[in-house]
Wavefront OBJ file of the C-alpha trace (Angstrom):
o trace
v -47.818 -18.163 -64.609
v -44.972 -20.632 -64.340
v -42.666 -20.891 -61.345
v -39.818 -19.296 -63.337
v -41.945 -16.207 -64.049
v -42.844 -15.901 -60.354
v -39.175 -16.179 -59.435
v -38.222 -13.467 -61.930
v -41.032 -11.218 -60.629
v -39.893 -11.774 -57.033
v -36.263 -10.949 -57.889
v -37.345 -7.840 -59.794
v -39.510 -6.586 -56.937
v -36.873 -7.278 -54.306
v -34.265 -5.379 -56.311
v -36.597 -2.356 -56.218
v -36.675 -2.436 -52.429
v -40.120 -4.071 -52.241
v -40.717 -6.464 -49.381
v -43.647 -7.763 -47.420
v -43.130 -8.280 -43.711
v -45.583 -10.821 -42.317
v -43.668 -11.674 -39.148
v -45.164 -9.087 -36.795
v -48.549 -8.686 -35.142
v -51.754 -7.213 -36.494
v -54.829 -5.710 -34.811
v -56.473 -9.133 -34.578
v -53.465 -10.463 -32.634
v -53.728 -7.433 -30.329
v -57.431 -8.105 -29.661
v -56.640 -11.770 -28.978
v -53.919 -10.730 -26.504
v -56.380 -8.423 -24.743
v -59.085 -11.093 -24.506
v -56.638 -13.764 -23.355
v -55.268 -11.468 -20.634
v -58.784 -10.641 -19.425
v -60.039 -14.233 -19.525
v -63.082 -15.965 -20.965
v -65.627 -14.487 -18.553
v -64.389 -10.897 -18.764
v -66.835 -8.071 -19.335
v -66.414 -6.471 -22.759
v -66.570 -2.727 -22.095
v -66.382 -1.951 -25.795
v -64.259 -0.714 -28.628
v -63.944 3.080 -28.768
v -63.255 4.402 -32.249
v -60.881 7.325 -32.884
v -62.354 10.617 -31.604
v -65.514 8.889 -30.258
v -66.738 9.474 -26.721
v -64.955 7.298 -24.170
v -67.560 7.840 -21.447
v -69.506 4.561 -21.836
v -66.371 2.431 -21.954
v -64.780 4.360 -19.074
v -67.916 3.973 -16.934
v -67.980 0.237 -17.629
v -64.267 -0.053 -16.776
v -64.751 1.898 -13.534
v -67.719 -0.222 -12.448
v -66.021 -3.521 -13.270
v -62.803 -2.434 -11.540
v -64.646 -1.394 -8.357
v -66.553 -4.710 -8.331
v -63.367 -6.710 -9.113
v -64.949 -8.194 -12.240
v -62.553 -9.106 -15.073
v -62.954 -6.648 -17.965
v -61.391 -5.034 -20.998
v -61.941 -1.947 -23.119
v -60.122 -1.076 -26.332
v -59.460 2.490 -27.446
v -58.334 3.193 -31.005
v -55.953 6.144 -31.298
v -54.801 8.435 -34.082
v -51.319 7.599 -35.324
v -49.133 9.467 -37.805
v -48.223 6.610 -40.112
v -49.674 3.597 -38.319
v -52.743 2.400 -36.464
v -52.599 2.635 -32.686
v -54.755 1.207 -29.926
v -54.649 0.842 -26.167
v -56.608 -1.522 -23.967
v -57.323 -1.371 -20.271
v -57.531 -4.935 -19.001
v -58.048 -6.735 -15.723
v -58.309 -10.506 -15.418
v -59.241 -12.861 -12.625
v -56.008 -11.870 -10.854
v -57.447 -8.316 -10.509
v -54.200 -6.829 -11.790
v -54.722 -3.853 -14.102
v -52.822 -3.826 -17.389
v -52.456 -1.363 -20.214
v -51.858 -3.161 -23.496
v -50.629 -1.007 -26.382
v -50.636 -1.780 -30.101
v -48.705 0.015 -32.860
v -49.305 -1.456 -36.312
v -45.923 -0.307 -37.623
v -43.541 1.133 -35.006
v -40.786 1.585 -37.585
v -43.055 3.555 -39.944
v -43.313 3.159 -43.683
v -46.606 1.300 -43.834
v -45.335 -2.256 -43.492
v -48.147 -4.780 -43.117
v -48.230 -7.169 -40.148
v -45.269 -5.421 -38.541
v -47.152 -4.533 -35.375
v -45.862 -4.498 -31.847
v -47.861 -5.323 -28.725
v -46.622 -4.045 -25.367
v -48.123 -4.863 -21.968
v -47.571 -2.746 -18.873
v -48.808 -3.580 -15.391
v -50.425 -0.741 -13.464
v -48.991 -1.445 -10.023
v -51.216 -0.498 -7.073
v -53.903 0.770 -9.438
v -56.213 3.384 -7.969
v -59.340 4.545 -9.778
v -59.364 8.350 -9.742
v -63.158 8.623 -9.576
v -63.990 10.378 -12.847
v -65.225 8.427 -15.888
v -65.594 11.563 -18.046
v -61.846 11.930 -18.616
v -59.557 10.416 -21.265
v -58.921 6.712 -20.625
v -55.313 7.499 -19.692
v -56.524 9.544 -16.687
v -58.823 6.903 -15.156
v -56.169 5.325 -12.929
v -53.026 6.193 -11.078
v -50.229 3.638 -11.013
v -47.062 3.348 -8.953
l 1 2 3 4 5 6 7 8 9 10 11 12 13 14 15 16 17 18 19 20 21 22 23 24 25 26 27 28 29 30 31 32 33 34 35 36 37 38 39 40 41 42 43 44 45 46 47 48 49 50 51 52 53 54 55 56 57 58 59 60 61 62 63 64 65 66 67 68 69 70 71 72 73 74 75 76 77 78 79 80 81 82 83 84 85 86 87 88 89 90 91 92 93 94 95 96 97 98 99 100 101 102 103 104 105 106 107 108 109 110 111 112 113 114 115 116 117 118 119 120 121 122 123 124 125 126 127 128 129 130 131 132 133 134 135 136 137 138 139 140 141
C-alpha cells in the first residue's frame, strides 16, 4: 500500500474517533518497576493470578520481611474494564512499598495507557497472619 493510501486510512480512522495510545505503561513496565525497586538480589515470592490462593506468596513475603531480605510478590486483581495488579516490595533499604498497576485508569480499553503508582508503607508492621488477603498483611502509618 502506498504512503498516500496509509494517510487516507489514518485520516478516515481518526475521523471515526479511533486512536491508539502508546504513551502509557503496560504490565511489563509494571513488573520492571517492581523488580527495579526490589533490586537484583531480591527474592521472587511469586505472581498470584486472579482468585488464586495468596498463601504461598504471603508466607514468602512474611518470611523475607522478618529476615530483612529484599523481596517482591505480585498479585493480579479483577478489574471492571482494565487489568489491575499490586505488588508488595522491599529492597535493600528495607522500606516496604505497595506498587499498583491499572492498565487503563480512564477506561475504554486503551492499550498501553497504564498507570503505575508507588506508595511507601511507613513504619510497616507485619500483622502475623499469612492466610489473609495481601492487603491485610501489614499495618502502615
